[in-house]
mmJSON file of the N, C-alpha and C atoms, coordinates in Angstrom:
{"data_MODEL":{"atom_site":{
"group_PDB":["ATOM","ATOM","ATOM","ATOM","ATOM","ATOM","ATOM","ATOM","ATOM","ATOM","ATOM","ATOM","ATOM","ATOM","ATOM","ATOM","ATOM","ATOM","ATOM","ATOM","ATOM","ATOM","ATOM","ATOM","ATOM","ATOM","ATOM","ATOM","ATOM","ATOM","ATOM","ATOM","ATOM","ATOM","ATOM","ATOM","ATOM","ATOM","ATOM","ATOM","ATOM","ATOM","ATOM","ATOM","ATOM","ATOM","ATOM","ATOM","ATOM","ATOM","ATOM","ATOM","ATOM","ATOM","ATOM","ATOM","ATOM","ATOM","ATOM","ATOM","ATOM","ATOM","ATOM","ATOM","ATOM","ATOM","ATOM","ATOM","ATOM","ATOM","ATOM","ATOM","ATOM","ATOM","ATOM","ATOM","ATOM","ATOM","ATOM","ATOM","ATOM","ATOM","ATOM","ATOM","ATOM","ATOM","ATOM","ATOM","ATOM","ATOM","ATOM","ATOM","ATOM","ATOM","ATOM","ATOM","ATOM","ATOM","ATOM","ATOM","ATOM","ATOM","ATOM","ATOM","ATOM","ATOM","ATOM","ATOM","ATOM","ATOM","ATOM","ATOM","ATOM","ATOM","ATOM","ATOM","ATOM","ATOM","ATOM","ATOM","ATOM","ATOM","ATOM","ATOM","ATOM","ATOM","ATOM","ATOM","ATOM","ATOM","ATOM","ATOM","ATOM","ATOM","ATOM","ATOM","ATOM","ATOM","ATOM","ATOM","ATOM","ATOM","ATOM","ATOM","ATOM","ATOM","ATOM","ATOM","ATOM","ATOM","ATOM","ATOM","ATOM","ATOM","ATOM","ATOM","ATOM","ATOM","ATOM","ATOM","ATOM","ATOM","ATOM","ATOM","ATOM","ATOM","ATOM","ATOM","ATOM","ATOM","ATOM","ATOM","ATOM","ATOM","ATOM","ATOM","ATOM","ATOM","ATOM","ATOM","ATOM","ATOM","ATOM","ATOM","ATOM","ATOM","ATOM","ATOM","ATOM","ATOM","ATOM","ATOM","ATOM","ATOM","ATOM","ATOM","ATOM","ATOM","ATOM","ATOM","ATOM","ATOM","ATOM","ATOM","ATOM","ATOM","ATOM","ATOM","ATOM","ATOM","ATOM","ATOM","ATOM","ATOM","ATOM","ATOM","ATOM","ATOM","ATOM","ATOM","ATOM","ATOM","ATOM","ATOM","ATOM","ATOM","ATOM","ATOM"],
"id":[1,2,3,4,5,6,7,8,9,10,11,12,13,14,15,16,17,18,19,20,21,22,23,24,25,26,27,28,29,30,31,32,33,34,35,36,37,38,39,40,41,42,43,44,45,46,47,48,49,50,51,52,53,54,55,56,57,58,59,60,61,62,63,64,65,66,67,68,69,70,71,72,73,74,75,76,77,78,79,80,81,82,83,84,85,86,87,88,89,90,91,92,93,94,95,96,97,98,99,100,101,102,103,104,105,106,107,108,109,110,111,112,113,114,115,116,117,118,119,120,121,122,123,124,125,126,127,128,129,130,131,132,133,134,135,136,137,138,139,140,141,142,143,144,145,146,147,148,149,150,151,152,153,154,155,156,157,158,159,160,161,162,163,164,165,166,167,168,169,170,171,172,173,174,175,176,177,178,179,180,181,182,183,184,185,186,187,188,189,190,191,192,193,194,195,196,197,198,199,200,201,202,203,204,205,206,207,208,209,210,211,212,213,214,215,216,217,218,219,220,221,222,223,224,225,226,227,228],
"type_symbol":["N","C","C","N","C","C","N","C","C","N","C","C","N","C","C","N","C","C","N","C","C","N","C","C","N","C","C","N","C","C","N","C","C","N","C","C","N","C","C","N","C","C","N","C","C","N","C","C","N","C","C","N","C","C","N","C","C","N","C","C","N","C","C","N","C","C","N","C","C","N","C","C","N","C","C","N","C","C","N","C","C","N","C","C","N","C","C","N","C","C","N","C","C","N","C","C","N","C","C","N","C","C","N","C","C","N","C","C","N","C","C","N","C","C","N","C","C","N","C","C","N","C","C","N","C","C","N","C","C","N","C","C","N","C","C","N","C","C","N","C","C","N","C","C","N","C","C","N","C","C","N","C","C","N","C","C","N","C","C","N","C","C","N","C","C","N","C","C","N","C","C","N","C","C","N","C","C","N","C","C","N","C","C","N","C","C","N","C","C","N","C","C","N","C","C","N","C","C","N","C","C","N","C","C","N","C","C","N","C","C","N","C","C","N","C","C","N","C","C","N","C","C","N","C","C","N","C","C"],
"label_atom_id":["N","CA","C","N","CA","C","N","CA","C","N","CA","C","N","CA","C","N","CA","C","N","CA","C","N","CA","C","N","CA","C","N","CA","C","N","CA","C","N","CA","C","N","CA","C","N","CA","C","N","CA","C","N","CA","C","N","CA","C","N","CA","C","N","CA","C","N","CA","C","N","CA","C","N","CA","C","N","CA","C","N","CA","C","N","CA","C","N","CA","C","N","CA","C","N","CA","C","N","CA","C","N","CA","C","N","CA","C","N","CA","C","N","CA","C","N","CA","C","N","CA","C","N","CA","C","N","CA","C","N","CA","C","N","CA","C","N","CA","C","N","CA","C","N","CA","C","N","CA","C","N","CA","C","N","CA","C","N","CA","C","N","CA","C","N","CA","C","N","CA","C","N","CA","C","N","CA","C","N","CA","C","N","CA","C","N","CA","C","N","CA","C","N","CA","C","N","CA","C","N","CA","C","N","CA","C","N","CA","C","N","CA","C","N","CA","C","N","CA","C","N","CA","C","N","CA","C","N","CA","C","N","CA","C","N","CA","C","N","CA","C","N","CA","C","N","CA","C","N","CA","C","N","CA","C","N","CA","C","N","CA","C","N","CA","C"],
"label_alt_id":[null,null,null,null,null,null,null,null,null,null,null,null,null,null,null,null,null,null,null,null,null,null,null,null,null,null,null,null,null,null,null,null,null,null,null,null,null,null,null,null,null,null,null,null,null,null,null,null,null,null,null,null,null,null,null,null,null,null,null,null,null,null,null,null,null,null,null,null,null,null,null,null,null,null,null,null,null,null,null,null,null,null,null,null,null,null,null,null,null,null,null,null,null,null,null,null,null,null,null,null,null,null,null,null,null,null,null,null,null,null,null,null,null,null,null,null,null,null,null,null,null,null,null,null,null,null,null,null,null,null,null,null,null,null,null,null,null,null,null,null,null,null,null,null,null,null,null,null,null,null,null,null,null,null,null,null,null,null,null,null,null,null,null,null,null,null,null,null,null,null,null,null,null,null,null,null,null,null,null,null,null,null,null,null,null,null,null,null,null,null,null,null,null,null,null,null,null,null,null,null,null,null,null,null,null,null,null,null,null,null,null,null,null,null,null,null,null,null,null,null,null,null,null,null,null,null,null,null],
"label_comp_id":["MET","MET","MET","ALA","ALA","ALA","GLY","GLY","GLY","THR","THR","THR","THR","THR","THR","THR","THR","THR","TYR","TYR","TYR","ASN","ASN","ASN","GLY","GLY","GLY","TYR","TYR","TYR","THR","THR","THR","ILE","ILE","ILE","PRO","PRO","PRO","HIS","HIS","HIS","ASN","ASN","ASN","LYS","LYS","LYS","ARG","ARG","ARG","TRP","TRP","TRP","HIS","HIS","HIS","THR","THR","THR","VAL","VAL","VAL","ALA","ALA","ALA","GLY","GLY","GLY","LYS","LYS","LYS","GLY","GLY","GLY","LEU","LEU","LEU","CYS","CYS","CYS","ALA","ALA","ALA","VAL","VAL","VAL","MET","MET","MET","TRP","TRP","TRP","PHE","PHE","PHE","TRP","TRP","TRP","VAL","VAL","VAL","PHE","PHE","PHE","TYR","TYR","TYR","ARG","ARG","ARG","ALA","ALA","ALA","LYS","LYS","LYS","GLN","GLN","GLN","ASP","ASP","ASP","GLY","GLY","GLY","ALA","ALA","ALA","VAL","VAL","VAL","LEU","LEU","LEU","LEU","LEU","LEU","GLY","GLY","GLY","LEU","LEU","LEU","ARG","ARG","ARG","HIS","HIS","HIS","PRO","PRO","PRO","TRP","TRP","TRP","ASP","ASP","ASP","GLY","GLY","GLY","HIS","HIS","HIS","ASP","ASP","ASP","ASP","ASP","ASP","HIS","HIS","HIS","SER","SER","SER","HIS","HIS","HIS","GLY","GLY","GLY","HIS","HIS","HIS","GLY","GLY","GLY","HIS","HIS","HIS","GLU","GLU","GLU","HIS","HIS","HIS","GLU","GLU","GLU","GLY","GLY","GLY","SER","SER","SER","SER","SER","SER","SER","SER","SER","PRO","PRO","PRO","SER","SER","SER","SER","SER","SER","SER","SER","SER","HIS","HIS","HIS"],
"label_asym_id":["A","A","A","A","A","A","A","A","A","A","A","A","A","A","A","A","A","A","A","A","A","A","A","A","A","A","A","A","A","A","A","A","A","A","A","A","A","A","A","A","A","A","A","A","A","A","A","A","A","A","A","A","A","A","A","A","A","A","A","A","A","A","A","A","A","A","A","A","A","A","A","A","A","A","A","A","A","A","A","A","A","A","A","A","A","A","A","A","A","A","A","A","A","A","A","A","A","A","A","A","A","A","A","A","A","A","A","A","A","A","A","A","A","A","A","A","A","A","A","A","A","A","A","A","A","A","A","A","A","A","A","A","A","A","A","A","A","A","A","A","A","A","A","A","A","A","A","A","A","A","A","A","A","A","A","A","A","A","A","A","A","A","A","A","A","A","A","A","A","A","A","A","A","A","A","A","A","A","A","A","A","A","A","A","A","A","A","A","A","A","A","A","A","A","A","A","A","A","A","A","A","A","A","A","A","A","A","A","A","A","A","A","A","A","A","A","A","A","A","A","A","A","A","A","A","A","A","A"],
"label_entity_id":["1","1","1","1","1","1","1","1","1","1","1","1","1","1","1","1","1","1","1","1","1","1","1","1","1","1","1","1","1","1","1","1","1","1","1","1","1","1","1","1","1","1","1","1","1","1","1","1","1","1","1","1","1","1","1","1","1","1","1","1","1","1","1","1","1","1","1","1","1","1","1","1","1","1","1","1","1","1","1","1","1","1","1","1","1","1","1","1","1","1","1","1","1","1","1","1","1","1","1","1","1","1","1","1","1","1","1","1","1","1","1","1","1","1","1","1","1","1","1","1","1","1","1","1","1","1","1","1","1","1","1","1","1","1","1","1","1","1","1","1","1","1","1","1","1","1","1","1","1","1","1","1","1","1","1","1","1","1","1","1","1","1","1","1","1","1","1","1","1","1","1","1","1","1","1","1","1","1","1","1","1","1","1","1","1","1","1","1","1","1","1","1","1","1","1","1","1","1","1","1","1","1","1","1","1","1","1","1","1","1","1","1","1","1","1","1","1","1","1","1","1","1","1","1","1","1","1","1"],
"label_seq_id":[1,1,1,2,2,2,3,3,3,4,4,4,5,5,5,6,6,6,7,7,7,8,8,8,9,9,9,10,10,10,11,11,11,12,12,12,13,13,13,14,14,14,15,15,15,16,16,16,17,17,17,18,18,18,19,19,19,20,20,20,21,21,21,22,22,22,23,23,23,24,24,24,25,25,25,26,26,26,27,27,27,28,28,28,29,29,29,30,30,30,31,31,31,32,32,32,33,33,33,34,34,34,35,35,35,36,36,36,37,37,37,38,38,38,39,39,39,40,40,40,41,41,41,42,42,42,43,43,43,44,44,44,45,45,45,46,46,46,47,47,47,48,48,48,49,49,49,50,50,50,51,51,51,52,52,52,53,53,53,54,54,54,55,55,55,56,56,56,57,57,57,58,58,58,59,59,59,60,60,60,61,61,61,62,62,62,63,63,63,64,64,64,65,65,65,66,66,66,67,67,67,68,68,68,69,69,69,70,70,70,71,71,71,72,72,72,73,73,73,74,74,74,75,75,75,76,76,76],
"pdbx_PDB_ins_code":[null,null,null,null,null,null,null,null,null,null,null,null,null,null,null,null,null,null,null,null,null,null,null,null,null,null,null,null,null,null,null,null,null,null,null,null,null,null,null,null,null,null,null,null,null,null,null,null,null,null,null,null,null,null,null,null,null,null,null,null,null,null,null,null,null,null,null,null,null,null,null,null,null,null,null,null,null,null,null,null,null,null,null,null,null,null,null,null,null,null,null,null,null,null,null,null,null,null,null,null,null,null,null,null,null,null,null,null,null,null,null,null,null,null,null,null,null,null,null,null,null,null,null,null,null,null,null,null,null,null,null,null,null,null,null,null,null,null,null,null,null,null,null,null,null,null,null,null,null,null,null,null,null,null,null,null,null,null,null,null,null,null,null,null,null,null,null,null,null,null,null,null,null,null,null,null,null,null,null,null,null,null,null,null,null,null,null,null,null,null,null,null,null,null,null,null,null,null,null,null,null,null,null,null,null,null,null,null,null,null,null,null,null,null,null,null,null,null,null,null,null,null,null,null,null,null,null,null],
"Cartn_x":[-40.887,-39.496,-38.778,-38.177,-37.517,-36.162,-35.832,-34.525,-34.439,-35.587,-35.572,-36.544,-36.377,-37.281,-37.676,-38.962,-39.431,-39.858,-39.343,-39.664,-39.912,-41.098,-41.499,-41.208,-41.462,-41.277,-39.86,-38.926,-37.535,-37.269,-36.787,-36.512,-35.045,-34.815,-33.461,-33.13,-32.142,-31.784,-30.993,-31.136,-30.372,-29.044,-28.008,-26.68,-26.563,-25.701,-25.359,-24.426,-24.398,-23.595,-22.112,-21.583,-20.149,-19.797,-20.744,-20.488,-20.337,-21.214,-21.155,-19.868,-19.508,-18.3,-17.051,-17.01,-15.847,-15.732,-16.855,-16.83,-16.337,-16.802,-16.345,-14.869,-14.44,-13.023,-12.121,-12.501,-11.698,-11.728,-12.849,-12.923,-11.963,-11.906,-10.983,-9.535,-9.202,-7.84,-7.51,-8.459,-8.231,-7.94,-8.744,-8.531,-7.237,-6.884,-5.592,-4.454,-4.565,-3.537,-3.495,-4.639,-4.685,-4.038,-4.376,-3.794,-2.306,-1.872,-0.442,0.321,-0.195,0.487,0.425,-0.662,-0.751,0.301,0.526,1.559,2.939,3.187,4.486,4.705,3.704,3.878,2.959,2.252,1.271,1.869,3.017,3.636,4.059,4.527,4.918,3.681,2.62,1.389,0.782,0.867,0.31,1.268,2.459,3.427,4.172,4.144,4.839,6.299,6.668,8.036,8.316,9.562,9.958,10.334,10.151,10.479,11.955,12.834,14.265,14.77,13.909,14.325,14.66,15.697,16.064,17.006,17.559,18.472,19.866,20.286,21.565,22.705,22.467,23.568,24.349,23.765,24.422,25.196,24.747,25.488,24.865,23.994,23.312,23.779,25.011,25.651,25.116,24.936,24.471,25.575,26.824,27.944,28.262,27.922,28.199,29.434,30.293,31.457,32.48,32.361,33.294,32.939,31.724,31.334,32.062,32.521,33.214,34.71,35.192,36.621,37.129,38.426,38.985,39.041,38.91,38.947,40.392,40.593,41.957,42.721,42.064,42.763,43.298,42.743,43.209,44.436,44.843,45.987,47.31,47.283,48.521,49.234],
"Cartn_y":[-0.076,-0.008,-1.266,-2.028,-3.284,-3.011,-3.825,-3.707,-2.623,-2.17,-1.15,-1.545,-0.937,-1.116,0.264,0.454,1.739,1.564,2.451,2.422,3.843,4.122,5.459,6.537,6.247,7.228,7.342,6.588,6.618,5.373,5.539,4.42,4.024,2.772,2.241,1.339,1.693,0.817,-0.393,-1.495,-2.699,-2.664,-3.107,-3.145,-4.316,-4.147,-5.276,-6.184,-7.429,-8.414,-8.05,-7.566,-7.274,-6.096,-5.16,-4.06,-4.587,-5.513,-6.089,-6.888,-7.714,-8.542,-7.661,-6.66,-5.764,-4.974,-4.534,-3.798,-4.649,-5.886,-6.789,-7.136,-7.323,-7.623,-6.469,-5.255,-4.088,-3.84,-4.138,-4.014,-5.001,-6.226,-7.222,-6.783,-6.257,-5.765,-4.64,-3.726,-2.624,-3.151,-4.112,-4.615,-5.409,-6.181,-6.875,-5.862,-4.759,-3.72,-3.05,-2.744,-2.119,-3.037,-4.329,-5.256,-5.467,-5.481,-5.602,-4.396,-3.183,-1.989,-1.915,-2.387,-2.409,-3.357,-4.473,-5.407,-4.758,-4.018,-3.401,-2.167,-1.296,0.01,0.255,-0.755,-0.558,-0.033,-0.568,-0.127,1.338,1.765,3.162,4.05,3.633,4.404,4.572,3.536,3.596,4.21,4.573,5.197,4.217,2.94,1.933,1.795,2.315,2.203,3.416,3.85,4.933,4.35,5.099,4.573,4.207,4.825,4.583,3.506,2.954,1.886,0.627,-0.08,-1.336,-1.199,-0.015,0.192,0.578,0.054,0.481,-0.496,-1.609,-2.538,-2.205,-1.585,-1.149,-2.278,-3.499,-4.611,-5.114,-4.348,-4.819,-4.106,-3.61,-3.138,-1.856,-0.836,0.447,1.496,1.059,1.988,2.695,2.086,2.702,2.097,1.452,0.808,1.811,3.078,4.087,4.559,4.289,4.722,3.885,4.531,3.828,3.735,3.997,3.947,5.398,5.559,6.909,7.34,8.613,9.13,9.147,9.03,9.015,10.299,11.423,12.67,12.77,12.012,12.111,11.237,10.406,9.534,10.205,11.443,12.119,12.693],
"Cartn_z":[-17.867,-18.264,-17.755,-18.64,-18.282,-17.648,-16.628,-16.006,-14.952,-14.445,-13.4,-12.304,-11.141,-10.009,-9.526,-9.255,-8.744,-7.297,-6.443,-5.014,-4.555,-4.066,-3.603,-4.64,-5.874,-6.928,-7.454,-6.892,-7.354,-8.178,-9.392,-10.281,-10.174,-9.781,-9.595,-10.781,-11.57,-12.69,-12.196,-12.891,-12.559,-13.3,-12.6,-13.206,-14.164,-15.153,-16.012,-15.237,-15.601,-14.849,-14.842,-15.962,-16.008,-15.109,-14.9,-13.963,-12.538,-12.167,-10.828,-10.629,-11.597,-11.493,-11.473,-12.341,-12.371,-11.062,-10.528,-9.258,-8.111,-8.035,-6.968,-7.141,-8.388,-8.645,-8.25,-8.623,-8.254,-6.748,-6.119,-4.661,-3.994,-4.512,-3.959,-4.142,-5.315,-5.554,-4.576,-4.364,-3.431,-2.029,-1.529,-0.171,-0.063,-1.102,-1.066,-0.975,-1.717,-1.672,-0.304,0.274,1.604,2.636,2.615,3.593,3.36,2.116,1.824,2.37,2.105,2.601,4.122,4.722,6.183,6.756,6.083,6.538,6.43,5.353,5.132,6.002,6.122,6.76,7.949,8.417,9.481,10.772,11.184,12.434,12.359,11.203,11.01,11.039,10.373,10.33,11.716,12.539,13.888,14.895,14.47,15.364,16.247,15.928,16.729,16.353,15.184,14.691,13.818,13.809,12.905,11.549,10.471,9.143,9.003,9.754,9.617,10.582,11.428,12.336,11.557,11.999,11.38,10.204,9.976,8.848,9.331,10.478,11.018,10.745,10.062,9.828,8.565,7.565,6.328,5.653,5.825,5.235,3.941,3.345,2.141,0.884,0.88,-0.333,-0.922,-0.133,-0.653,-0.648,-0.626,-0.705,0.596,1.713,3.012,3.67,2.895,3.489,4.02,3.605,4.099,5.498,5.966,7.3,8.335,9.395,10.444,10.221,9.048,8.788,8.658,8.847,8.735,7.282,7.063,5.684,5.191,3.879,3.325,3.609,3.748,3.984,5.401,6.364,7.739,7.996,7.043,7.261,6.875,6.386,5.987,7.159],
"occupancy":[1.0,1.0,1.0,1.0,1.0,1.0,1.0,1.0,1.0,1.0,1.0,1.0,1.0,1.0,1.0,1.0,1.0,1.0,1.0,1.0,1.0,1.0,1.0,1.0,1.0,1.0,1.0,1.0,1.0,1.0,1.0,1.0,1.0,1.0,1.0,1.0,1.0,1.0,1.0,1.0,1.0,1.0,1.0,1.0,1.0,1.0,1.0,1.0,1.0,1.0,1.0,1.0,1.0,1.0,1.0,1.0,1.0,1.0,1.0,1.0,1.0,1.0,1.0,1.0,1.0,1.0,1.0,1.0,1.0,1.0,1.0,1.0,1.0,1.0,1.0,1.0,1.0,1.0,1.0,1.0,1.0,1.0,1.0,1.0,1.0,1.0,1.0,1.0,1.0,1.0,1.0,1.0,1.0,1.0,1.0,1.0,1.0,1.0,1.0,1.0,1.0,1.0,1.0,1.0,1.0,1.0,1.0,1.0,1.0,1.0,1.0,1.0,1.0,1.0,1.0,1.0,1.0,1.0,1.0,1.0,1.0,1.0,1.0,1.0,1.0,1.0,1.0,1.0,1.0,1.0,1.0,1.0,1.0,1.0,1.0,1.0,1.0,1.0,1.0,1.0,1.0,1.0,1.0,1.0,1.0,1.0,1.0,1.0,1.0,1.0,1.0,1.0,1.0,1.0,1.0,1.0,1.0,1.0,1.0,1.0,1.0,1.0,1.0,1.0,1.0,1.0,1.0,1.0,1.0,1.0,1.0,1.0,1.0,1.0,1.0,1.0,1.0,1.0,1.0,1.0,1.0,1.0,1.0,1.0,1.0,1.0,1.0,1.0,1.0,1.0,1.0,1.0,1.0,1.0,1.0,1.0,1.0,1.0,1.0,1.0,1.0,1.0,1.0,1.0,1.0,1.0,1.0,1.0,1.0,1.0,1.0,1.0,1.0,1.0,1.0,1.0,1.0,1.0,1.0,1.0,1.0,1.0,1.0,1.0,1.0,1.0,1.0,1.0],
"B_iso_or_equiv":[0.0,0.0,0.0,0.0,0.0,0.0,0.0,0.0,0.0,0.0,0.0,0.0,0.0,0.0,0.0,0.0,0.0,0.0,0.0,0.0,0.0,0.0,0.0,0.0,0.0,0.0,0.0,0.0,0.0,0.0,0.0,0.0,0.0,0.0,0.0,0.0,0.0,0.0,0.0,0.0,0.0,0.0,0.0,0.0,0.0,0.0,0.0,0.0,0.0,0.0,0.0,0.0,0.0,0.0,0.0,0.0,0.0,0.0,0.0,0.0,0.0,0.0,0.0,0.0,0.0,0.0,0.0,0.0,0.0,0.0,0.0,0.0,0.0,0.0,0.0,0.0,0.0,0.0,0.0,0.0,0.0,0.0,0.0,0.0,0.0,0.0,0.0,0.0,0.0,0.0,0.0,0.0,0.0,0.0,0.0,0.0,0.0,0.0,0.0,0.0,0.0,0.0,0.0,0.0,0.0,0.0,0.0,0.0,0.0,0.0,0.0,0.0,0.0,0.0,0.0,0.0,0.0,0.0,0.0,0.0,0.0,0.0,0.0,0.0,0.0,0.0,0.0,0.0,0.0,0.0,0.0,0.0,0.0,0.0,0.0,0.0,0.0,0.0,0.0,0.0,0.0,0.0,0.0,0.0,0.0,0.0,0.0,0.0,0.0,0.0,0.0,0.0,0.0,0.0,0.0,0.0,0.0,0.0,0.0,0.0,0.0,0.0,0.0,0.0,0.0,0.0,0.0,0.0,0.0,0.0,0.0,0.0,0.0,0.0,0.0,0.0,0.0,0.0,0.0,0.0,0.0,0.0,0.0,0.0,0.0,0.0,0.0,0.0,0.0,0.0,0.0,0.0,0.0,0.0,0.0,0.0,0.0,0.0,0.0,0.0,0.0,0.0,0.0,0.0,0.0,0.0,0.0,0.0,0.0,0.0,0.0,0.0,0.0,0.0,0.0,0.0,0.0,0.0,0.0,0.0,0.0,0.0,0.0,0.0,0.0,0.0,0.0,0.0],
"pdbx_formal_charge":[null,null,null,null,null,null,null,null,null,null,null,null,null,null,null,null,null,null,null,null,null,null,null,null,null,null,null,null,null,null,null,null,null,null,null,null,null,null,null,null,null,null,null,null,null,null,null,null,null,null,null,null,null,null,null,null,null,null,null,null,null,null,null,null,null,null,null,null,null,null,null,null,null,null,null,null,null,null,null,null,null,null,null,null,null,null,null,null,null,null,null,null,null,null,null,null,null,null,null,null,null,null,null,null,null,null,null,null,null,null,null,null,null,null,null,null,null,null,null,null,null,null,null,null,null,null,null,null,null,null,null,null,null,null,null,null,null,null,null,null,null,null,null,null,null,null,null,null,null,null,null,null,null,null,null,null,null,null,null,null,null,null,null,null,null,null,null,null,null,null,null,null,null,null,null,null,null,null,null,null,null,null,null,null,null,null,null,null,null,null,null,null,null,null,null,null,null,null,null,null,null,null,null,null,null,null,null,null,null,null,null,null,null,null,null,null,null,null,null,null,null,null,null,null,null,null,null,null],
"auth_seq_id":[1,1,1,2,2,2,3,3,3,4,4,4,5,5,5,6,6,6,7,7,7,8,8,8,9,9,9,10,10,10,11,11,11,12,12,12,13,13,13,14,14,14,15,15,15,16,16,16,17,17,17,18,18,18,19,19,19,20,20,20,21,21,21,22,22,22,23,23,23,24,24,24,25,25,25,26,26,26,27,27,27,28,28,28,29,29,29,30,30,30,31,31,31,32,32,32,33,33,33,34,34,34,35,35,35,36,36,36,37,37,37,38,38,38,39,39,39,40,40,40,41,41,41,42,42,42,43,43,43,44,44,44,45,45,45,46,46,46,47,47,47,48,48,48,49,49,49,50,50,50,51,51,51,52,52,52,53,53,53,54,54,54,55,55,55,56,56,56,57,57,57,58,58,58,59,59,59,60,60,60,61,61,61,62,62,62,63,63,63,64,64,64,65,65,65,66,66,66,67,67,67,68,68,68,69,69,69,70,70,70,71,71,71,72,72,72,73,73,73,74,74,74,75,75,75,76,76,76],
"auth_comp_id":["MET","MET","MET","ALA","ALA","ALA","GLY","GLY","GLY","THR","THR","THR","THR","THR","THR","THR","THR","THR","TYR","TYR","TYR","ASN","ASN","ASN","GLY","GLY","GLY","TYR","TYR","TYR","THR","THR","THR","ILE","ILE","ILE","PRO","PRO","PRO","HIS","HIS","HIS","ASN","ASN","ASN","LYS","LYS","LYS","ARG","ARG","ARG","TRP","TRP","TRP","HIS","HIS","HIS","THR","THR","THR","VAL","VAL","VAL","ALA","ALA","ALA","GLY","GLY","GLY","LYS","LYS","LYS","GLY","GLY","GLY","LEU","LEU","LEU","CYS","CYS","CYS","ALA","ALA","ALA","VAL","VAL","VAL","MET","MET","MET","TRP","TRP","TRP","PHE","PHE","PHE","TRP","TRP","TRP","VAL","VAL","VAL","PHE","PHE","PHE","TYR","TYR","TYR","ARG","ARG","ARG","ALA","ALA","ALA","LYS","LYS","LYS","GLN","GLN","GLN","ASP","ASP","ASP","GLY","GLY","GLY","ALA","ALA","ALA","VAL","VAL","VAL","LEU","LEU","LEU","LEU","LEU","LEU","GLY","GLY","GLY","LEU","LEU","LEU","ARG","ARG","ARG","HIS","HIS","HIS","PRO","PRO","PRO","TRP","TRP","TRP","ASP","ASP","ASP","GLY","GLY","GLY","HIS","HIS","HIS","ASP","ASP","ASP","ASP","ASP","ASP","HIS","HIS","HIS","SER","SER","SER","HIS","HIS","HIS","GLY","GLY","GLY","HIS","HIS","HIS","GLY","GLY","GLY","HIS","HIS","HIS","GLU","GLU","GLU","HIS","HIS","HIS","GLU","GLU","GLU","GLY","GLY","GLY","SER","SER","SER","SER","SER","SER","SER","SER","SER","PRO","PRO","PRO","SER","SER","SER","SER","SER","SER","SER","SER","SER","HIS","HIS","HIS"],
"auth_asym_id":["A","A","A","A","A","A","A","A","A","A","A","A","A","A","A","A","A","A","A","A","A","A","A","A","A","A","A","A","A","A","A","A","A","A","A","A","A","A","A","A","A","A","A","A","A","A","A","A","A","A","A","A","A","A","A","A","A","A","A","A","A","A","A","A","A","A","A","A","A","A","A","A","A","A","A","A","A","A","A","A","A","A","A","A","A","A","A","A","A","A","A","A","A","A","A","A","A","A","A","A","A","A","A","A","A","A","A","A","A","A","A","A","A","A","A","A","A","A","A","A","A","A","A","A","A","A","A","A","A","A","A","A","A","A","A","A","A","A","A","A","A","A","A","A","A","A","A","A","A","A","A","A","A","A","A","A","A","A","A","A","A","A","A","A","A","A","A","A","A","A","A","A","A","A","A","A","A","A","A","A","A","A","A","A","A","A","A","A","A","A","A","A","A","A","A","A","A","A","A","A","A","A","A","A","A","A","A","A","A","A","A","A","A","A","A","A","A","A","A","A","A","A","A","A","A","A","A","A"],
"auth_atom_id":["N","CA","C","N","CA","C","N","CA","C","N","CA","C","N","CA","C","N","CA","C","N","CA","C","N","CA","C","N","CA","C","N","CA","C","N","CA","C","N","CA","C","N","CA","C","N","CA","C","N","CA","C","N","CA","C","N","CA","C","N","CA","C","N","CA","C","N","CA","C","N","CA","C","N","CA","C","N","CA","C","N","CA","C","N","CA","C","N","CA","C","N","CA","C","N","CA","C","N","CA","C","N","CA","C","N","CA","C","N","CA","C","N","CA","C","N","CA","C","N","CA","C","N","CA","C","N","CA","C","N","CA","C","N","CA","C","N","CA","C","N","CA","C","N","CA","C","N","CA","C","N","CA","C","N","CA","C","N","CA","C","N","CA","C","N","CA","C","N","CA","C","N","CA","C","N","CA","C","N","CA","C","N","CA","C","N","CA","C","N","CA","C","N","CA","C","N","CA","C","N","CA","C","N","CA","C","N","CA","C","N","CA","C","N","CA","C","N","CA","C","N","CA","C","N","CA","C","N","CA","C","N","CA","C","N","CA","C","N","CA","C","N","CA","C","N","CA","C","N","CA","C","N","CA","C","N","CA","C","N","CA","C","N","CA","C"],
"pdbx_PDB_model_num":[1,1,1,1,1,1,1,1,1,1,1,1,1,1,1,1,1,1,1,1,1,1,1,1,1,1,1,1,1,1,1,1,1,1,1,1,1,1,1,1,1,1,1,1,1,1,1,1,1,1,1,1,1,1,1,1,1,1,1,1,1,1,1,1,1,1,1,1,1,1,1,1,1,1,1,1,1,1,1,1,1,1,1,1,1,1,1,1,1,1,1,1,1,1,1,1,1,1,1,1,1,1,1,1,1,1,1,1,1,1,1,1,1,1,1,1,1,1,1,1,1,1,1,1,1,1,1,1,1,1,1,1,1,1,1,1,1,1,1,1,1,1,1,1,1,1,1,1,1,1,1,1,1,1,1,1,1,1,1,1,1,1,1,1,1,1,1,1,1,1,1,1,1,1,1,1,1,1,1,1,1,1,1,1,1,1,1,1,1,1,1,1,1,1,1,1,1,1,1,1,1,1,1,1,1,1,1,1,1,1,1,1,1,1,1,1,1,1,1,1,1,1,1,1,1,1,1,1]
}}}
């Protein structure tokens, strides 16, 4: 049988080249994604930082300008 190897009675088929290239490419994409997410969320995952740490300035325009000021109803 062409394209196979037999070892101790077990026949191992050989992969086509595109299967090998596609597998290595997808493996590389997976590791790039793992390292990217580790860079973004690694400290939280390891318990070194809380997910909400670093969000106390509220200066990036999310509609929190009312915090810290008196409400309009209390000025009457």
